[in-house]
C-alpha positions as CSV (number, residue, x, y, z in Angstrom):
1,M,-16.6,-56.1,-34.7
2,K,-17.9,-53.4,-32.5
3,K,-15.8,-50.4,-31.8
4,A,-15.6,-48.5,-28.5
5,I,-13.8,-45.7,-26.7
6,L,-12.7,-46.4,-23.1
7,Y,-13.4,-43.5,-20.6
8,I,-11.4,-43.6,-17.4
9,R,-12.1,-40.9,-14.8
10,V,-10.8,-40.1,-11.3
11,S,-11.9,-37.1,-9.2
12,T,-8.8,-36.1,-7.4
13,D,-5.2,-35.2,-8.3
14,E,-3.9,-37.6,-5.7
15,Q,-5.7,-40.6,-7.3
16,A,-4.4,-39.4,-10.7
17,D,-0.8,-39.2,-9.5
18,K,-0.8,-42.6,-7.8
19,G,-2.6,-44.2,-10.7
20,Y,-4.3,-46.9,-8.7
21,S,-7.9,-46.0,-9.6
22,Q,-7.0,-45.3,-13.3
23,R,-5.0,-48.5,-13.6
24,D,-7.7,-50.6,-12.1
25,Q,-10.4,-49.1,-14.4
26,H,-8.1,-49.6,-17.4
27,E,-7.5,-53.3,-16.6
28,R,-11.2,-54.1,-16.2
29,L,-12.3,-52.2,-19.3
30,Q,-9.5,-53.9,-21.4
31,R,-10.5,-57.3,-20.1
32,Y,-14.2,-56.7,-21.0
33,C,-13.3,-55.7,-24.5
34,E,-11.1,-58.8,-25.0
35,Q,-13.9,-61.1,-23.7
36,N,-16.6,-59.4,-25.9
37,S,-14.4,-58.9,-29.1
38,I,-14.6,-55.1,-29.0
39,A,-12.0,-53.0,-30.8
40,V,-10.7,-50.2,-28.7
41,L,-10.4,-47.0,-30.8
42,N,-9.1,-44.7,-28.1
43,I,-8.6,-44.5,-24.3
44,I,-9.6,-41.3,-22.5
45,F,-8.0,-40.5,-19.1
46,E,-9.8,-37.8,-17.1
47,D,-8.6,-36.1,-13.8
48,H,-11.7,-34.0,-13.1
49,S,-14.9,-33.8,-11.1
50,A,-18.1,-35.4,-12.4
51,K,-20.4,-32.6,-11.2
52,T,-20.6,-31.3,-14.7
53,F,-19.5,-32.3,-18.2
54,N,-17.3,-29.3,-18.5
55,R,-14.2,-31.5,-18.4
56,P,-11.2,-31.0,-20.6
57,A,-10.8,-34.6,-21.9
58,W,-14.5,-35.2,-22.3
59,T,-15.0,-31.9,-24.2
60,R,-12.1,-32.8,-26.6
61,M,-13.6,-36.3,-27.1
62,L,-17.1,-35.0,-27.8
63,S,-15.7,-32.4,-30.3
64,E,-13.8,-35.2,-32.2
65,L,-16.9,-37.4,-32.3
66,R,-18.9,-34.6,-33.9
67,K,-16.2,-34.1,-36.6
68,S,-15.4,-37.8,-37.2
69,K,-17.2,-39.7,-39.9
70,S,-16.3,-43.1,-38.5
71,K,-17.8,-43.1,-35.0
72,P,-17.6,-45.7,-32.3
73,D,-20.5,-47.8,-31.3
74,A,-20.2,-47.1,-27.6
75,I,-18.3,-45.3,-24.8
76,L,-17.3,-47.8,-22.1
77,F,-16.8,-47.0,-18.4
78,T,-16.8,-49.1,-15.3
79,K,-19.8,-47.5,-13.3
80,W,-22.3,-44.8,-14.0
81,D,-20.7,-42.5,-11.3
82,R,-17.6,-42.5,-13.6
83,F,-19.9,-41.1,-16.3
84,S,-21.6,-38.4,-14.2
85,R,-22.7,-37.4,-10.7
86,N,-25.4,-35.0,-12.0
87,V,-28.8,-36.5,-12.9
88,S,-30.1,-33.7,-15.1
89,E,-26.9,-33.3,-17.1
90,S,-26.6,-37.0,-17.5
91,Y,-29.9,-37.3,-19.3
92,Q,-28.9,-34.3,-21.5
93,M,-25.6,-35.9,-22.4
94,I,-27.2,-39.3,-23.1
95,G,-29.5,-37.5,-25.6
96,V,-26.5,-35.8,-27.3
97,L,-24.6,-39.2,-27.6
98,S,-27.8,-40.9,-29.0
99,K,-28.0,-38.3,-31.8
100,L,-24.4,-39.1,-32.7
101,G,-25.2,-42.8,-32.7
102,V,-23.0,-43.6,-29.7
103,Q,-24.3,-45.5,-26.7
104,P,-22.9,-45.0,-23.1
105,I,-22.4,-48.4,-21.4
106,S,-21.3,-49.2,-17.8
107,I,-19.7,-52.7,-17.8
108,E,-20.4,-53.3,-14.1
109,Q,-23.9,-51.8,-14.1
110,P,-25.2,-53.0,-17.5
111,L,-28.7,-51.9,-18.7
112,D,-30.7,-53.1,-21.7
113,M,-32.4,-49.8,-22.7
114,T,-34.9,-51.7,-24.9
115,I,-36.6,-52.8,-21.7
116,P,-38.7,-50.0,-20.3
117,E,-37.9,-50.9,-16.7
118,S,-34.2,-50.3,-17.3
119,K,-35.0,-46.6,-17.3
120,M,-35.9,-46.8,-13.7
121,M,-32.6,-48.6,-12.9
122,L,-30.7,-45.9,-14.8
123,A,-32.4,-43.2,-12.7
124,I,-31.3,-45.1,-9.5
125,Y,-27.7,-45.5,-10.7
126,L,-27.4,-41.8,-11.7
127,A,-29.1,-40.5,-8.6
128,A,-26.9,-42.7,-6.3
129,G,-23.8,-40.9,-7.6
130,E,-25.3,-37.4,-7.1
131,V,-26.6,-38.3,-3.6
132,D,-23.1,-39.6,-2.6
133,N,-21.5,-36.4,-3.9
134,D,-24.0,-34.2,-2.0
135,R,-23.5,-36.2,1.2
136,R,-19.7,-35.8,1.0
137,A,-20.1,-32.1,0.3
138,L,-22.4,-31.8,3.3
139,N,-19.9,-33.6,5.5
140,V,-17.1,-31.3,4.4
141,F,-19.3,-28.3,5.1
142,Y,-20.1,-29.4,8.6
143,G,-16.5,-30.4,9.3
144,M,-15.2,-27.0,8.2
145,R,-17.9,-25.2,10.2
146,R,-17.0,-27.2,13.3
147,A,-13.3,-26.4,12.8
148,K,-14.2,-22.6,12.5
149,K,-16.1,-22.8,15.8
150,E,-12.9,-24.2,17.4
151,G,-11.1,-21.1,16.1
152,R,-9.3,-22.6,13.1
153,F,-9.2,-20.5,10.0
154,M,-10.3,-22.4,6.9
155,G,-9.3,-21.6,3.3
156,T,-6.6,-19.5,1.7
157,A,-4.9,-17.2,4.1
158,P,-5.8,-13.4,3.8
159,L,-3.2,-10.8,3.0
160,G,-0.5,-10.7,5.7
161,Y,-0.8,-14.4,6.6
162,K,0.5,-17.6,5.2
163,N,-1.0,-21.2,5.1
164,L,1.3,-23.6,7.1
165,S,1.1,-27.1,8.5
166,S,2.3,-28.3,11.9
167,P,4.5,-31.4,12.2
168,E,1.3,-33.3,13.1
169,G,-0.3,-32.3,9.8
170,K,-2.6,-29.7,11.4
171,K,-3.1,-26.7,9.1
172,Y,-3.0,-23.1,10.4
173,I,-2.2,-19.6,9.3
174,A,0.7,-17.4,10.6
175,P,1.8,-13.8,10.0
176,F,3.9,-13.5,6.8
177,E,6.2,-10.6,6.2
178,P,6.4,-8.0,4.7
179,E,2.7,-8.2,4.0
180,A,1.9,-8.5,7.8
181,G,3.7,-5.2,8.5
182,I,2.0,-3.4,5.7
183,M,-1.4,-4.5,6.9
184,K,-0.6,-3.3,10.4
185,W,0.4,0.1,8.9
186,V,-2.9,0.2,6.9
187,F,-5.0,-0.3,10.0
188,Q,-3.0,2.4,11.9
189,E,-3.3,4.9,9.0
190,I,-7.1,4.4,8.7
191,S,-7.5,4.7,12.4
192,R,-5.8,8.1,12.3
193,N,-8.6,9.3,10.0
194,V,-6.4,11.7,8.2
195,F,-6.1,10.4,4.6
196,A,-8.7,8.9,2.3
197,V,-8.8,5.1,2.6
198,D,-8.3,4.6,-1.2
199,Q,-5.2,6.7,-0.9
200,I,-3.9,4.5,1.8
201,R,-4.6,1.5,-0.4
202,K,-2.5,3.0,-3.2
203,K,0.4,3.7,-0.9
204,A,0.2,0.2,0.5
205,N,0.4,-1.1,-3.1
206,Q,3.5,1.0,-3.6
207,L,5.0,-0.5,-0.4
208,G,4.5,-4.0,-1.9
209,L,1.0,-5.1,-1.0
210,V,-0.4,-6.9,-4.1
211,C,-4.2,-6.7,-4.2
212,T,-7.1,-5.2,-6.0
213,R,-9.3,-2.5,-4.6
214,M,-12.1,-5.0,-3.9
215,T,-9.7,-7.3,-2.1
216,F,-8.3,-4.5,0.0
217,W,-11.7,-3.4,1.2
218,R,-12.8,-6.9,2.0
219,N,-9.6,-7.4,4.1
220,V,-9.8,-4.2,6.1
221,R,-13.3,-5.4,7.2
222,N,-12.2,-8.9,8.0
223,P,-12.1,-9.6,11.8
224,V,-9.4,-12.3,11.2
225,Y,-6.8,-9.5,11.7
226,C,-7.9,-8.9,15.3
227,G,-8.0,-12.7,16.1
228,K,-11.7,-13.3,15.5
229,L,-13.7,-15.5,13.1
230,I,-17.3,-15.0,11.9
231,I,-19.5,-18.1,12.1
232,K,-22.2,-17.4,9.4
233,Q,-25.9,-18.0,10.0
234,H,-27.0,-21.5,9.1
235,K,-30.6,-22.7,9.4
236,D,-31.8,-21.8,12.9
237,E,-28.3,-21.0,14.2
238,E,-27.6,-17.2,14.3
239,S,-24.4,-15.7,13.1
240,Y,-21.8,-15.0,15.8
241,I,-18.1,-14.4,16.4
242,V,-15.5,-16.7,18.0
243,D,-11.9,-16.3,19.2
244,A,-9.4,-17.6,16.6
245,Q,-6.4,-19.7,17.3
246,H,-4.0,-17.7,15.0
247,E,-1.9,-14.7,16.1
248,P,-3.8,-11.4,15.5
249,L,-2.0,-8.6,13.7
250,V,-3.9,-5.7,15.3
251,S,-5.8,-5.2,18.6
252,Q,-9.5,-5.5,18.8
253,A,-9.8,-1.8,19.8
254,L,-7.9,-0.7,16.7
255,F,-9.9,-3.0,14.5
256,Y,-13.2,-1.6,15.8
257,D,-12.0,2.0,15.5
258,V,-11.3,1.3,11.8
259,Q,-14.7,-0.2,11.3
260,D,-16.3,2.9,12.9
261,I,-14.4,5.1,10.4
262,L,-15.3,2.9,7.4
263,N,-19.0,2.9,8.5
264,G,-19.0,6.7,8.7
265,R,-19.3,7.0,12.5
266,K,-16.0,8.8,12.8
267,R,-15.3,9.7,9.1
268,V,-14.2,13.2,8.3
269,P,-13.4,14.6,4.8
270,A,-10.0,13.1,4.2
271,A,-7.2,14.4,2.0
272,K,-5.2,12.4,-0.5
273,L,-1.9,10.9,0.5
274,L,-0.6,11.0,-3.0
275,S,-0.6,14.0,-5.4
276,M,1.4,15.6,-8.1
277,E,4.7,17.3,-7.0
278,L,3.5,20.8,-8.0
279,L,0.1,20.3,-6.3
280,P,0.8,19.9,-2.6
281,L,-2.4,21.9,-1.7
282,R,-4.7,19.6,-3.7
283,N,-7.9,18.7,-1.7
284,F,-6.7,21.1,1.1
285,I,-8.2,24.3,-0.2
286,K,-11.9,25.2,-0.7
287,C,-13.5,26.8,-3.6
288,N,-14.6,30.3,-2.7
289,K,-17.8,30.0,-4.7
290,C,-19.2,26.5,-4.0
291,H,-17.1,25.6,-1.0
292,K,-16.1,22.2,-2.4
293,M,-12.5,20.9,-2.3
294,L,-10.3,22.1,-5.1
295,T,-8.6,19.3,-7.0
296,G,-5.6,19.8,-9.4
297,S,-4.3,18.8,-12.8
298,S,-1.9,19.8,-15.5
299,S,-2.6,21.2,-18.9
300,K,-0.1,20.6,-21.8
301,G,1.0,23.8,-23.4
302,K,3.2,24.4,-26.5
303,H,6.5,24.0,-24.6
304,K,5.6,22.7,-21.1
305,H,2.8,21.6,-18.7
306,Y,0.9,24.2,-16.7
307,Y,-0.5,23.2,-13.3
308,Y,-3.8,24.4,-11.9
309,Y,-6.0,24.0,-8.8
310,H,-9.6,23.8,-10.1
311,C,-13.1,23.0,-9.0
312,D,-14.9,20.0,-10.5
313,H,-18.2,21.8,-10.0
314,I,-20.0,23.9,-12.5
315,C,-18.7,27.1,-10.9
316,G,-15.5,26.8,-13.0
317,V,-13.0,28.2,-10.5
318,R,-9.4,27.8,-11.5
319,H,-6.2,29.1,-9.9
320,N,-2.6,28.9,-11.2
321,A,-0.8,26.3,-9.0
322,I,2.6,28.2,-8.9
323,E,1.0,31.5,-7.8
324,T,-1.2,29.7,-5.2
325,N,1.7,27.8,-3.8
326,K,3.7,31.1,-3.5
327,L,0.8,32.8,-1.6
328,F,0.6,29.8,0.7
329,L,4.4,30.1,1.5
330,D,3.8,33.8,2.2
331,L,1.2,32.8,4.7
332,L,3.6,30.4,6.4
333,R,6.2,33.1,6.6
334,T,3.8,35.3,8.5
335,W,3.4,32.4,10.9
336,V,7.0,31.9,11.7
337,L,7.2,32.0,15.5
338,N,8.0,35.3,17.1
339,P,11.1,34.8,19.4
340,A,9.3,36.7,22.1
341,A,6.6,34.0,22.3
342,V,9.0,31.1,22.9
343,E,8.6,31.0,26.7
344,L,4.9,31.5,26.6
345,L,4.5,28.7,24.0
346,K,6.6,26.4,26.2
347,L,4.2,27.0,29.1
348,V,1.1,26.4,27.0
349,I,2.5,23.1,25.6
350,S,3.4,21.9,29.0
351,S,0.0,22.8,30.4
352,V,-1.9,21.1,27.6
353,Y,0.2,18.0,27.8
354,K,-0.4,17.7,31.6
355,S,-4.1,18.1,31.0
356,R,-4.2,15.5,28.3
357,T,-2.3,12.9,30.3
358,K,-4.6,13.5,33.2
359,N,-7.7,12.9,31.0
360,E,-6.2,9.5,30.1
361,F,-6.8,8.3,33.6
362,N,-10.5,9.2,33.3
363,A,-11.0,7.1,30.1
364,K,-11.8,3.9,32.1
365,T,-14.6,5.7,34.0
366,Q,-16.0,7.0,30.7
367,V,-16.1,3.6,29.1
368,M,-17.8,2.0,32.1
369,T,-20.4,4.8,32.0
370,D,-21.0,4.0,28.3
371,I,-21.5,0.3,29.1
372,T,-24.0,1.1,31.8
373,K,-26.0,3.3,29.4
374,Q,-26.2,0.4,26.9
375,N,-27.4,-2.0,29.7
376,E,-30.0,0.5,30.7
377,K,-31.2,0.6,27.1
378,I,-31.6,-3.2,27.1
379,A,-33.5,-3.0,30.4
380,K,-35.8,-0.3,29.1
381,A,-36.5,-2.4,26.0
382,R,-37.3,-5.4,28.1
383,R,-39.8,-3.4,30.2
384,L,-41.5,-2.2,27.0
385,L,-41.7,-5.8,25.7
386,L,-43.3,-7.0,29.0
387,D,-45.8,-4.1,28.7
388,E,-46.5,-5.2,25.1
389,E,-45.5,-1.8,23.8
390,I,-43.0,-3.3,21.3
391,E,-42.8,-6.5,19.4
392,S,-40.4,-9.3,20.3
393,S,-38.6,-8.8,17.0
394,D,-38.0,-5.1,17.9
395,Y,-36.6,-6.1,21.3
396,K,-34.2,-8.6,19.6
397,E,-33.0,-6.0,17.2
398,I,-32.4,-3.4,20.0
399,K,-30.7,-6.0,22.2
400,A,-28.4,-7.2,19.3
401,D,-27.4,-3.5,18.6
402,C,-26.7,-2.8,22.2
403,D,-24.8,-6.1,22.6
404,A,-22.6,-5.2,19.7
405,V,-21.8,-1.8,21.2
406,I,-21.1,-3.4,24.6
407,A,-18.7,-5.9,23.0
408,R,-16.7,-3.1,21.5
409,L,-16.7,-1.1,24.7
410,E,-15.5,-4.1,26.7
411,V,-12.6,-4.5,24.3
412,K,-11.8,-0.8,24.8
413,L,-12.1,-1.1,28.5
414,Q,-9.7,-4.0,28.6
415,E,-7.2,-2.1,26.5
416,V,-7.5,1.0,28.7
417,S,-7.1,-1.1,31.8
418,E,-3.9,-2.8,30.4
419,S,-2.4,0.3,28.8
420,K,0.1,2.4,30.6
421,V,0.4,6.1,30.2
422,I,3.7,6.9,28.5
423,R,5.5,9.9,30.0
424,L,7.2,11.9,27.3
425,D,10.3,14.1,27.7
426,I,8.0,17.1,27.0
427,D,10.8,19.7,27.4
428,K,13.0,18.1,24.8
429,L,10.1,17.7,22.4
430,T,9.0,21.3,23.0
431,D,12.5,22.6,22.0
432,K,12.3,20.6,18.8
433,I,8.8,21.9,18.0
434,I,9.8,25.5,18.6
435,S,12.9,25.0,16.5
436,T,10.6,23.9,13.7
437,F,8.2,26.7,14.2
438,C,11.0,29.3,13.8
439,N,11.7,27.9,10.3
440,L,8.3,26.7,9.3
441,D,8.4,28.0,5.7
442,K,11.8,26.5,5.1
443,V,10.8,23.2,6.6
444,F,7.8,23.0,4.3
445,E,9.8,24.0,1.2
446,K,12.5,21.3,1.7
447,A,10.0,18.5,2.7
448,T,9.0,15.8,0.3
449,L,5.5,15.9,-1.2
450,Q,4.2,13.2,1.2
451,K,5.7,15.1,4.2
452,Q,4.2,18.4,3.0
453,R,0.8,16.8,2.9
454,H,1.3,15.4,6.4
455,I,2.2,18.9,7.6
456,L,-0.9,20.3,5.9
457,C,-3.1,17.7,7.6
458,S,-1.7,18.7,10.9
459,L,-2.1,22.4,10.4
460,F,-5.5,22.5,8.7
461,P,-7.9,19.7,9.7
462,E,-10.8,21.9,8.5
463,K,-9.1,22.9,5.2
464,I,-8.1,26.4,3.9
465,E,-10.3,28.9,2.2
466,F,-8.8,30.6,-0.9
467,D,-10.2,33.4,-3.0
468,G,-7.5,33.7,-5.6
469,E,-5.6,36.5,-3.8
470,G,-4.9,35.0,-0.4
471,H,-5.5,32.1,2.0
472,R,-7.7,32.4,5.0
473,T,-7.7,30.0,8.0
474,P,-10.9,28.7,9.6
475,R,-12.4,29.7,13.0
476,V,-10.3,30.5,16.1
477,N,-9.8,27.4,18.4
478,T,-10.2,27.4,22.1
479,I,-6.5,26.8,22.9
480,A,-5.5,29.9,20.9
481,K,-8.1,32.0,22.7
482,A,-6.7,30.7,26.0
483,I,-3.2,31.8,25.1
484,W,-4.5,35.3,24.1
485,L,-6.2,35.6,27.5
486,I,-3.0,34.5,29.3
487,N,-1.0,37.1,27.4
488,N,-3.5,39.8,28.1
489,E,-3.5,39.0,31.8
490,L,0.3,38.8,32.0
491,G,0.7,42.0,30.2
492,S,-1.5,43.9,32.8
493,L,0.4,42.4,35.7
494,K,4.0,42.9,34.4
495,T,5.9,45.8,36.0
496,D,9.3,45.6,34.4
497,T,10.2,46.6,30.9
498,A,10.7,43.3,29.1
499,P,9.2,41.4,27.3
500,D,6.4,43.3,25.6
501,F,3.5,40.8,25.8
502,Q,1.1,43.2,24.0
503,T,3.2,42.8,20.9
504,L,3.3,39.1,21.4
505,Y,-0.4,38.4,21.6
506,R,-1.2,40.7,18.7
507,G,1.1,38.5,16.6
508,V,-0.2,35.2,17.9
509,V,-4.0,35.4,18.0
510,P,-5.0,36.3,14.5
511,T,-2.3,34.2,12.6
512,K,-1.4,31.0,14.5
513,L,-4.8,29.7,15.4
514,F,-4.9,26.5,13.5
515,Y,-1.2,25.9,13.8
516,L,-1.5,25.9,17.6
517,R,-4.6,23.6,17.5
518,Q,-2.8,20.8,15.7
519,L,0.5,21.4,17.6
520,F,-1.2,20.1,20.7
521,S,-2.2,16.9,19.2
522,F,0.7,14.4,19.6
523,Q,0.1,13.3,16.1
524,Y,2.0,16.4,15.1
525,L,4.7,15.7,17.7
526,M,5.2,12.3,16.0
527,W,5.6,14.1,12.7
528,L,8.3,16.2,14.2
């Protein structure tokens, strides 16, 4: 009596759970064995795709066949597409089974391999399964592409979103907290262009965002977060962007600002958000020899750790962290606001605030001017193309670049048109700022490490120069110069005895230059 193994395969979990396809195959194979007096040695159930033979049940069966001395005569299955849907791998597996003395047999598509013409029929049976598989894959591809063109996100939801289904069974993605809030914070922090992007990622991980470095970078460049989907290039169809149906987490203007920073258009040397407790000045001070940023680390001594700011370059500069921090605090103490300068500082803050809010009304005009310039570039390129001075491919490239810039400017224009200028209680904020200035060194000493580094970013956007004996601030800014001129002018016009403005400007000009610069950015107001 012949011996055989029954191989029953389905391709989806749903079929496997319901059992209809497996039960039907089992009944037909069992009936065939009874009618042909074939002994069944084993029944193999497989819930896996037939694209390859890398299937759990098939791999175990093949391993047992190689070890077993008593081998079956055949492996029975209903149709050849149950065996495989890959022509090349099918022939390889038939060869492997032939060496083991086992013959694969389809009970509904039987072939007598002793007849040469049967090889042609075998090729047809095997190719039919692969063609059917490819056709279904192509249908799925075009279906998903059509859905994306309609604005539906396909696939696993990105960080900050969750896959959901409507009562009608239509799938969509929706914001998912707390990840959505963290991703909003990430985009806002990157747009500020203060801290290094990888430092923001590490802080986001601490806040609860679970992702790798690669996933993080892929997500911050994904337009899904501003309500857009990318339709990739396919054949003659160019790549383009469509509006998505899901709720965006950030505005288009914010997303494009972040992309400009990531692409280097707005990037500035950024400091680290995270650092050691005793190294708050890490990446904020420059090496006095090679002018690179000083990093920091600790060295283990016999009884304790010693902290140093040092240069990674070959110059070998190293400064004791405790002494460097003390010198910096001495610098801050010399910057504590002179009470005589309070009224003048209030006037300067008020003046700058009014000037900045006035400039916000001119933003719309500036954006429209930029759009006009891009359109003029396209028109110029078109004239050059008609005069045959450039190739059509060059014109397409110029037009594509200009169109991309125009699309961003139009988003910015819409945001500027819809935004309303927020009027702040500048007097109340000024009192709070001045109160902080009068205790600057104490505020810095009591602040947390992260808050200290926020303060440093506000005070020194161009970093601090340190020679081992003292800290030196960068160049004088225009606002500080203006204050010096105002003080000088007021000092020459004043006729009574108080206050002494000559004393005031001598204290302000050489020491508070960078402090005043960042004061007038409302980023610093938000810190306060």
